[in-house]
C-alpha positions as CSV (number, residue, x, y, z in Angstrom):
1,M,10.5,-3.6,22.0
2,K,9.3,-7.2,19.7
3,K,5.6,-6.3,20.2
4,Y,5.3,-7.4,17.1
5,I,5.7,-10.9,16.0
6,N,5.7,-12.7,12.4
7,T,3.5,-15.3,12.7
8,G,4.0,-16.7,9.7
9,N,5.1,-15.4,6.1
10,K,2.3,-15.1,3.3
11,D,1.0,-13.4,0.7
12,T,-0.6,-10.0,1.1
13,R,-2.9,-10.7,-2.4
14,S,-4.5,-13.7,-0.4
15,G,-5.5,-11.2,2.5
16,F,-7.1,-9.2,-0.3
17,G,-8.9,-12.8,-1.4
18,A,-10.3,-13.9,2.1
19,G,-11.8,-10.1,2.6
20,L,-13.4,-10.5,-0.7
21,T,-14.8,-13.7,-0.3
22,E,-16.1,-12.1,3.4
23,L,-17.5,-8.9,1.8
24,G,-19.2,-11.9,-1.2
25,Q,-21.2,-13.3,2.0
26,K,-21.8,-10.1,3.8
27,N,-23.0,-7.5,1.4
28,E,-24.7,-8.3,-1.6
29,K,-23.9,-5.1,-3.3
30,V,-20.3,-6.3,-4.2
31,V,-19.5,-7.1,-7.2
32,A,-16.0,-8.3,-8.8
33,L,-14.7,-7.8,-12.1
34,C,-10.8,-9.1,-13.0
35,A,-8.7,-8.6,-16.0
36,D,-7.8,-12.2,-16.9
37,L,-5.8,-12.9,-14.0
38,I,-8.5,-14.6,-11.3
39,G,-5.9,-16.8,-9.6
40,S,-3.3,-13.8,-9.7
41,L,-5.7,-11.9,-7.2
42,K,-7.2,-14.6,-5.3
43,M,-10.7,-13.9,-6.9
44,D,-11.3,-17.8,-7.2
45,D,-13.5,-18.4,-4.0
46,F,-15.6,-15.1,-4.8
47,K,-16.3,-16.8,-8.3
48,K,-17.5,-20.0,-7.3
49,N,-19.6,-18.5,-4.5
50,H,-21.1,-15.6,-6.0
51,P,-20.8,-16.6,-10.0
52,E,-23.5,-14.2,-10.6
53,R,-21.8,-11.0,-9.1
54,F,-18.5,-12.1,-10.7
55,F,-17.2,-10.2,-14.3
56,Q,-14.6,-11.9,-16.0
57,I,-13.5,-8.9,-18.4
58,G,-10.5,-10.8,-19.7
59,I,-7.2,-8.3,-20.8
60,A,-9.3,-5.0,-21.4
61,E,-8.5,-3.5,-18.3
62,A,-9.9,0.0,-19.8
63,N,-13.1,-1.6,-20.1
64,M,-13.1,-2.9,-16.8
65,I,-12.9,0.2,-15.3
66,G,-15.3,1.6,-17.7
67,I,-17.7,-1.6,-16.7
68,A,-17.4,-0.8,-13.4
69,A,-17.8,3.1,-13.3
70,G,-21.2,1.6,-14.5
71,L,-22.2,-0.8,-12.4
72,T,-22.1,2.1,-9.6
73,I,-24.9,4.0,-11.1
74,G,-27.2,1.1,-10.0
75,G,-26.0,0.6,-6.4
76,K,-23.3,-1.9,-6.8
77,I,-19.9,-1.9,-5.1
78,P,-17.2,-3.5,-7.9
79,F,-13.5,-4.4,-7.0
80,T,-11.1,-4.6,-9.8
81,G,-8.3,-6.6,-9.8
82,T,-5.3,-6.8,-11.9
83,F,-1.6,-6.3,-11.5
84,A,-0.8,-2.8,-10.2
85,N,0.7,-1.9,-13.5
86,F,-2.1,-2.2,-15.4
87,S,-4.8,-0.8,-12.4
88,T,-3.1,2.8,-12.7
89,G,-0.6,3.5,-16.0
90,R,-2.4,1.2,-18.3
91,V,-5.8,3.3,-17.7
92,Y,-5.4,6.1,-15.9
93,D,-7.5,8.2,-18.4
94,Q,-10.7,6.1,-18.1
95,I,-9.7,6.0,-13.8
96,R,-9.6,10.0,-14.2
97,Q,-12.6,10.3,-16.2
98,S,-14.7,7.6,-15.3
99,V,-14.3,6.9,-11.8
100,A,-12.0,10.3,-9.8
101,Y,-14.2,13.4,-12.4
102,S,-17.3,11.3,-11.5
103,D,-16.8,10.4,-7.6
104,K,-18.2,6.7,-9.1
105,N,-17.7,4.4,-6.0
106,V,-15.1,2.1,-7.5
107,K,-12.2,0.0,-5.8
108,I,-9.2,-0.1,-7.8
109,C,-7.3,-3.6,-6.2
110,A,-4.2,-4.1,-7.3
111,S,-1.6,-6.6,-6.8
112,H,1.8,-7.2,-8.0
113,A,3.3,-4.1,-7.0
114,G,6.9,-2.4,-6.8
115,L,9.9,-4.0,-7.4
116,T,8.5,-7.5,-5.6
117,L,7.1,-8.4,-8.6
118,G,10.3,-10.1,-9.0
119,E,11.1,-12.0,-12.2
120,D,8.6,-10.6,-14.3
121,G,10.6,-7.4,-14.9
122,A,10.0,-3.4,-15.0
123,T,8.1,-3.7,-17.7
124,H,5.7,-4.9,-14.3
125,Q,7.0,-3.2,-11.9
126,I,5.0,-0.5,-11.5
127,L,6.6,2.0,-9.1
128,E,5.0,5.4,-9.5
129,D,1.8,4.0,-8.9
130,I,0.7,5.5,-6.2
131,G,1.9,8.7,-7.2
132,L,-0.3,8.9,-9.8
133,M,-3.1,7.6,-8.0
134,K,-2.6,10.0,-5.1
135,M,-2.7,13.0,-7.9
136,L,-6.4,12.2,-8.7
137,P,-8.8,14.7,-6.6
138,G,-11.0,12.8,-4.2
139,M,-9.2,8.9,-4.8
140,T,-7.9,7.2,-1.5
141,V,-4.5,5.6,-1.2
142,I,-4.4,2.6,0.4
143,N,-1.0,0.6,0.7
144,T,-1.2,-2.6,3.2
145,C,1.6,-4.3,4.7
146,D,0.7,-7.8,5.3
147,Y,-2.2,-10.6,5.2
148,N,-4.3,-9.2,8.2
149,Q,-4.1,-5.8,7.3
150,T,-5.0,-6.5,3.6
151,K,-7.8,-8.4,4.5
152,A,-9.2,-5.6,7.1
153,A,-8.8,-2.9,4.8
154,T,-10.5,-5.2,2.0
155,L,-13.5,-4.9,4.0
156,A,-13.2,-1.3,5.3
157,I,-12.9,0.3,1.9
158,A,-16.5,-1.6,1.2
159,D,-18.2,0.9,3.7
160,H,-16.2,3.6,2.5
161,H,-18.1,6.0,-0.3
162,G,-16.0,6.9,-2.8
163,P,-12.9,5.8,-5.5
164,V,-10.2,3.7,-3.8
165,Y,-6.9,2.4,-4.9
166,L,-5.4,-0.2,-2.5
167,R,-2.1,-1.9,-3.5
168,F,-0.6,-4.9,-2.4
169,G,2.0,-7.4,-3.4
170,R,2.6,-11.1,-4.8
171,P,5.6,-12.1,-2.3
172,S,5.4,-14.1,1.0
173,V,5.8,-11.6,3.7
174,A,5.6,-11.3,7.7
175,N,2.7,-11.4,9.2
176,F,2.7,-9.5,11.9
177,T,-0.6,-7.3,12.6
178,P,-3.2,-8.5,14.7
179,E,-5.5,-10.9,12.8
180,N,-9.0,-9.5,12.3
181,G,-8.1,-6.2,13.7
182,E,-9.8,-2.9,12.9
183,F,-8.4,-0.8,10.4
184,I,-9.6,3.1,9.6
185,I,-8.7,4.7,7.0
186,G,-6.3,7.9,7.1
187,K,-5.1,6.5,10.5
188,A,-1.6,5.7,10.8
189,V,-0.7,3.1,13.5
190,V,2.6,3.6,15.6
191,L,4.0,0.5,16.1
192,N,6.9,1.4,18.5
193,E,7.4,4.2,20.0
194,G,10.5,5.9,20.3
195,A,12.5,9.6,21.1
196,D,15.6,9.8,18.4
197,V,14.2,9.8,15.1
198,T,11.0,8.8,13.3
199,I,10.6,6.1,11.0
200,I,7.8,6.1,8.9
201,A,6.7,3.4,6.7
202,T,4.4,1.6,4.6
203,G,3.7,-1.5,2.4
204,H,6.3,-4.2,2.7
205,L,9.0,-2.0,3.8
206,V,6.8,-2.2,7.3
207,W,8.2,-4.8,8.9
208,E,11.9,-3.5,7.3
209,A,11.5,-0.9,9.5
210,L,10.2,-2.8,13.1
211,L,13.4,-4.5,12.0
212,A,15.6,-1.6,11.8
213,A,14.2,-0.4,14.8
214,E,15.1,-3.0,17.0
215,K,18.6,-3.2,16.1
216,L,19.0,0.4,16.3
217,E,18.1,-0.2,20.4
218,E,20.8,-2.4,20.2
219,K,22.9,0.8,19.3
220,G,21.1,3.3,21.8
221,I,19.1,4.5,19.3
222,S,14.9,5.1,20.2
223,A,13.3,5.0,17.1
224,E,9.7,5.7,16.8
225,V,8.1,3.4,14.2
226,I,5.1,4.5,12.0
227,N,2.6,1.9,9.6
228,I,1.1,4.8,7.1
229,H,-1.2,2.0,5.4
230,T,-3.2,5.6,3.8
231,I,-1.2,7.4,1.5
232,K,-4.3,9.8,1.2
233,P,-5.5,11.3,3.2
234,L,-2.6,11.2,5.1
235,D,-2.3,11.1,9.2
236,E,-0.5,14.9,9.0
237,E,-1.3,14.7,13.1
238,A,0.5,11.2,13.8
239,I,3.2,12.2,11.7
240,L,3.7,16.2,13.3
241,K,3.2,14.8,17.0
242,S,6.1,12.2,16.4
243,V,8.6,14.5,14.7
244,A,7.7,17.1,17.9
245,K,9.5,14.2,19.9
246,T,12.4,13.3,17.6
247,G,13.5,16.3,15.3
248,C,14.1,14.0,12.0
249,V,12.2,11.5,10.0
250,V,13.3,9.0,7.7
251,T,10.5,7.8,4.9
252,A,10.5,4.0,3.4
253,E,8.4,2.7,0.9
254,E,8.8,0.0,-2.2
255,H,8.2,3.3,-4.6
256,N,9.5,5.4,-6.5
257,I,11.4,8.4,-4.5
258,L,9.1,10.4,-6.7
259,G,5.9,11.1,-6.5
260,G,5.3,8.8,-2.7
261,L,4.6,8.2,0.6
262,G,8.3,10.4,1.2
263,E,6.8,13.4,-0.8
264,S,3.4,13.5,1.2
265,V,5.7,13.2,4.5
266,A,7.7,16.2,3.4
267,R,5.0,18.2,2.4
268,T,3.0,18.0,5.4
269,L,6.7,19.4,7.4
270,S,7.3,21.3,5.4
271,L,4.5,23.3,6.2
272,N,3.5,22.9,9.2
273,S,7.3,21.7,11.3
274,P,10.6,21.8,8.9
275,V,12.8,18.3,10.7
276,P,15.5,16.7,8.4
277,Q,13.9,13.9,6.3
278,E,15.8,11.2,4.6
279,Y,14.6,8.9,2.1
280,V,14.7,4.6,1.7
281,A,13.1,4.1,-2.1
282,V,14.0,3.4,-5.5
283,Q,16.3,6.1,-6.8
284,D,14.1,7.1,-10.0
285,S,14.7,4.1,-12.2
286,F,12.5,1.1,-13.1
287,G,13.3,-1.7,-11.7
288,E,14.6,-5.0,-13.9
289,S,14.1,-8.8,-13.6
290,G,15.7,-11.0,-10.2
291,T,13.7,-12.8,-7.2
292,P,11.7,-10.1,-4.9
293,A,14.8,-10.4,-1.8
294,Q,17.6,-9.8,-5.0
295,L,15.6,-6.3,-5.7
296,M,15.0,-5.5,-1.9
297,E,18.4,-5.6,-1.7
298,K,19.9,-4.5,-4.9
299,Y,17.8,-1.1,-4.3
300,Q,18.1,-0.9,-1.3
301,L,15.1,-1.4,0.2
302,N,15.9,-2.9,3.7
303,A,16.2,-2.8,7.7
304,E,20.0,-2.3,6.8
305,A,19.0,0.5,4.4
306,I,16.4,2.3,6.9
307,I,19.1,1.7,9.8
308,A,22.0,3.8,7.3
309,K,19.7,6.4,6.7
310,A,18.2,6.7,10.4
311,E,22.1,7.1,11.7
312,K,22.6,9.7,9.1
313,V,19.1,11.9,9.1
314,R,20.3,12.2,13.5
315,S,23.4,13.8,12.7
316,R,21.5,16.3,10.3
317,K,19.7,17.7,13.5
């Protein structure tokens, strides 16, 4: 089933940087704002090539969101950049009032999301941001899986009118989706077809889901793997079509079990086609300091955890 091959580990934040650089050349309406983290968000090239369209706001994230909302009034397409924790939790009121409620065309781009922020520890490892953002009316929520998909998503959201939350990460992870592939907001991607269990993954857990599917196949279990890069709007049709075949589902995400992808899938299933579901997610706790690999293993966000949940959920059918 090896349809997808890791072409070399790359960080998803660099995919954002590459996409933003390309947008700077293609769309003069695109402007970028950063909260004193240019290097971390890979916004260097955009600043270098388009200094008149780059705004260094400093450590004033709430002010950055307000400025971004104002820039849309003049027809600009602002991309804000800082860590996921500061992009959401710190400025939630400003996003709610000035962006979401007002339906402003702001692209909130957030790096260093989840546990894989690593050594900076629990204060910076936001695990509830997907829940915060998907609850805002009109907010599109995207969580990409690799460098190529992050670049494609960055390009796509510039053409989408309305507020967007784009979530990506710090560590180098497998880069396996097609280069220059099409990114359709709200359209899930079936990476592997299967008949025994559906594995629905997002972000860094998509590659782990593919690894899990390979090992499950060795055990005689056919796993369907779906990459849900857009958590809102959710591709309910793809989910329901898959579970109609498999009769059970595992969701996998680098996020709190409360409020994330798993809950969105559970709601869809409960309203349309209730089937057994198991969750691979952080179990309602904060993170801690450690390397990304150590944390993903300790909090059971890996292929082994997905395999265990797949076997468990099949026994519940």
